[in-house]
N, C-alpha and C positions, 0 to 999 in steps of 0.2 A: 786182217785188212784194215779195220777201223784203226788199230794201233799204228800201223804203218801210215795211214793217211794223216793222223795227227802229228806223227813225227815229222813228216815232210812239210806240214804247215809250220811247225815249230822252227824247223831248220830254215825255211824261208824267211820266216820273221827274223830270225837272228841274222841272217845274211843281209837283210834290207836294213836292219836297225842295229849297227855295230855298238850303240851305246848300251844296249841291253845284253851284251855279250857275257856280262857277269851275273846274269840272272839265272837262279837255279829253278827249273821248271819241272814240277812233278805232277802227277795226276790230281793232287789235291791242293797244292800251293805254288805260288810263283813268288820267289824271294829274290829281290834284286840288291846288290850290293853296289852302291854308288858313294862309297866312303873315300875320302882323301884324294879327290879329283878337282879340287879347287873350284867348285861349282859355286856361282852366285845366285843362281836360280834353279828351282826343280826342273829337271828335263821333261819334255814333252814326249820324248821317244821311249816311253815305257808302256808295258803291257797295261790295258785297261783293267784286266781281271787280276792285277797284282794284289798279292795279300801280305807280303812283308816287305817292307822298304827300309833300308838303311842309309841314311844321307850324313852320317856323322863325318866330322873333321872336314867340313867345307866352309864356305862364306855365305851361306844363306841367311837372309834376314826376315823371311816369312812375311813379306809384303802382300798386297792384294793379288799380285799376279801368281805368287806361290800358292796362296790359299784357294784361288780358282783351279790351278791345276790339281791340287790335293783333292778338291771336291769331286774330282772325276773317278777316283779310285774308291768306289763305293763298297769294294770287297775287302778293303784293307783292314787287317787285324793288328798289325804290329808296325809301329812307326818309331824311327830312331832319328832324331834331330839334334843329337847332343854334339857338343863342340863345334858349334856354328857362331854367328854374329847376331843372333836374335836379342833384341832389347826390349820390345813391348809385345805382350799378348793381347791382341785386341779382341773385341767381342766376336764370337762366332768364327774363331780361327779354324776349328775343325768341324764345322757344322754338319757336313755331309757324310762325315766318317762314322755312321751309325754302328758299324760292326767292329770298331776299334776296341781292342782289349788292353794293349800295352802301349804307352806313349812316354818316350824318354826325351826330355828337353833339358837334360842337365848340362853343366859346364858351358853356359852361354853368358850373356851379360843382361839378363832379364832384370829389370828394375820395376817394371809396372805390370800388373795382372789385372786386367778389367774383370768385372763382376760376371759377365756372361762368356768369358774366354773359352770355357769348355762346354758351352751349350751344345746339346745334341748328341753327347758322347753317353749314351744310355747304357752301352755295354762295356765301358772302360773300367778296368780292374785294377790296373797298376799305373800309377803316375809319379813320374821322378822329375822334381824340380830342383834338385840339389845343385849346390856349387853355381849359384846365381847372386843376384844382387837385390833381392826381394826384401823391402824393409816393412811393408804392409799388405795384409790380405784381408779382403772383406769376408765376413762371417758366412755369406751366402755364395762364396765362389765355388764351393764343392758340394752344395746341397742337391744340385741337379744330377750329380754322379750318383745314381741309385746303387749301382753295383761296385763302386770303389771299395777295395779292400786293403790296398797298400799305398801309403802316401809317404813320399820321401821329400822332406824340406830341409835337410841338413845343410850347414854352411851357407847360410844366407845372412841378412842383416836383420832378423826378426827379433823385436824386443817384446811384443805383445801379439797375442793370437786369440781373438775372441771367437769361440766355437760353440755350436748349439749342442745341447745335450742329446738331441735326436740323431746326431751324426754318428754313423756306424763305420767302423774300420776293424780290421784284424791287426794290422801292424802300421805304426807311424814311427818315422825318424825325424828327430828334432835336434840333433846334436850339432854343436859348432855355431850356434846362434848366440848373440848377446842377450839373453834373456833378462829382464827386470822383474823381480819377483815381488810385485806390488799388487794392489787390488785389480789392476788391469789384466792381470794373468789369472784372476780368480776362476773364469770360466773354464779355462783349459786346465787348471789344476784340479777342480772338481771332476771334469770329465775324465782325466787320466786316472783318477783314483776310484771312480764309481763304475766306470764301463770296463768292458772286458779286453780293451784294446792293448796290445803289447807295445811298450815304448822301448824301441831298439836303442842299443847303446846309451843306456841310461846314465852311466857313470860320466859321460862327456856332455850330457844334457844338463848343464848347470846354470846357477844364477850368477851373473856377473854384478849385479846390484840388488839390494843395498849391501854396503859394507864389504863387498867382495866376498861373500859367504862361500862360494864355490861348492854349493851343495845342489843336489838333484832337484829340478823344478817340480818333481812328483811328490817330494817330501818336504818341500819349502814350508816354512811357518807362515802361511798365508791364512789369517783367520777370517772366516766369513762374518763373524759378528763385527769385527772392527771395520770391515769394508761396508756393511750395512750401516754402520754408524757414520762413516764418512759421507755416504750417499743420502743420508736423512737430510730433508729440507731444513732450512733454518727456522721457518715457521712452526714446524713440528717440534722442534727442539724447545722453542720458547713456550709454546702452548702446553708442553709436557708437565709444567709446574701445576698442582692442584689449584683449582679456582679459589678454594677456600682461603689457602694461604695468600694469594693475591689480593683478596678483599679485607684481610685482616688488618686491624688497626696499627699493629706494630710491624707490619711487612715493610721491607725497604723498597725503594723504587727500582724500577727495571732500568738498569744501565748496562753498557757493554761491559762493566767490570764485575758485576754480580749476577749475571744470568747464567745459570749452569744447567746442563742436560741431566738425563736420567743417570748417566753413568759417571756423573761428577765432574766430567770435562766442561771447561768454560767455553761458552759459545760466544763467539765474537760477532758483535753487531755493527753494521756499517754506521759511521758517524754522519747520519743524514742531517741532522740539525745544524751541525757546524758547516756542512757544505752548503746548505741553503742560506744560512746567515752570511757566508762569505760571498754567495752569489748575489744576495739582495744589497750588500754593501756596494759591490762593484756596479751593479745596475743603477743604484742611487747616484753614485759619483759621476757616471757617465750622463745620466739625464740632467743632473744639476749643472755640470759643465756646459752640456748643449743649451739648457735654458739660459745661462748667462751670455754665452755667445750669441745666441739668437736675439736676445734683448738688447745687447750692445750694438748689433748690426741694424736692427729695426728702430731703435730709439737713440739716435746719436746725441740729441740735446741732453737727455738724461745722463748719458755716459760721459759727456764733457763736464757736466754740472758735478759729477763726483770726482773726476780725476784732475781738474784744472780749477785755478782760482779766477774768480770773475769780480770786477768792480761793480758796484751798484750805485745808482743816483741817490744823492742826499736829498732827503725829503725837507719840506719846509719847517717842520718842527725841529729837525736836527740841525739846521742852519742857525735857527734862533738861538738854541741852546749854546751852540759854539760861539756865537757873538757875545752872549751874556758871559760865558767864562772868560773870554779875552778881554772884556770890558772889566771885570772884577779884578784880573791880574794887573791891568794897567792903570788903576785908579790911583789918585794923588796920595803920597805918603809924605810924613813929617820931613821938613827940609833938614838938611845936614849942613853943619857949619862949614863955611869955605866954599859954598856953592851958590850959584845966582838963583834967585827966586824967580826971575823972568824966564827960565827955561821952558820951552814949550812943552806942553802936555798932550800926548797922543791919546785920543778918544775913538774908540770904535764906534761906529754907528751903523745902524742898519740902513743901508742906502735902498735897497729894494729886495723884494723876494725874487726867488728864482721862478721864471716862468716855464711854460711847457717848452718853449722854443729853445731854451737855453742849454748849453753843453753840460752843465752840472758841475762846473768848478767854481770855487768861492773867489770872488774878487777881493783882493787886499788893498784897501784905501790908505794903508798907513804910510806907504812910501810916497804917494801922491801928496798927502797933506804935508809930510815933513819936508819935501822939496819946495812946495809953495811958500811955507814959512820962512825958509831960509832965504828965498829970494826977496 
């Protein structure tokens, strides 16, 4: 009778909710197949006790409305959102799905994964993020996934992946990414070689740079010693020289050309002195120019005195010396034959000195005397 009762309820529910007609209902699971139905949002007409949900090959973007609907399926253990239009995984995208074990978000357009995108998924074991556009992942993105055992990140745009040594996985898939085998990949390189994780499809998990080596990232020649040297601060490199050598009388001066580290490599020092000299010169030029402009504006008399020619009044002593010179030049000279001795002789005399009220010009009396004598 109880079985008949549940069958009647399920039949009535299927009749009233035609959307759920593709759901496979058993005594333990409720699996709904909503694939390829051109859905833009997650349907509300689904069983609340659903355990498996496939929404692949639709147009779902996983916005706030979709996250709210997903939060109602607290019994969900398996979710397939592959082949949709998801571009961003925001924080707490699957927060209420505490029983979720498998999550497939492959074949989307995901380019950004926020740090707490998978928060609350305490039981998650399999996570598939392959065939997306992810170029960067935070090292703490997966730390909250305590039971995660399989992580698929193949065919994304990852060049680096900083991962903590405490991260535990059984299998990881990293093929098809443009890995750059430099010191930025050292954490992942050490983790792959020291942990018990299995790197699936290792032959296709290769370095693209440097020099297009095309070798597996697990066996790439990334030396921890070289990376530590690169990360060593400059001050530690400079002070690594023994103090006794620096104080010796025949030691050379510390310049950017002769400072070397412990490994013999040359340590480049910034040219601080030259930059400060240039800055001081520029400041001096600007301040000097500003001072000259300010002085020219505030002291116009001084400015005109420098750039223009000014007449000055002749003083009394200057006028007397001028008259004496003219008198000496015009003094009588021996007569020349053929000339009259009665020719008038012009004599300059000091008529009067300049007064304070005169205009400063010298009055020439020669013309007046000469005219009077001819009359």
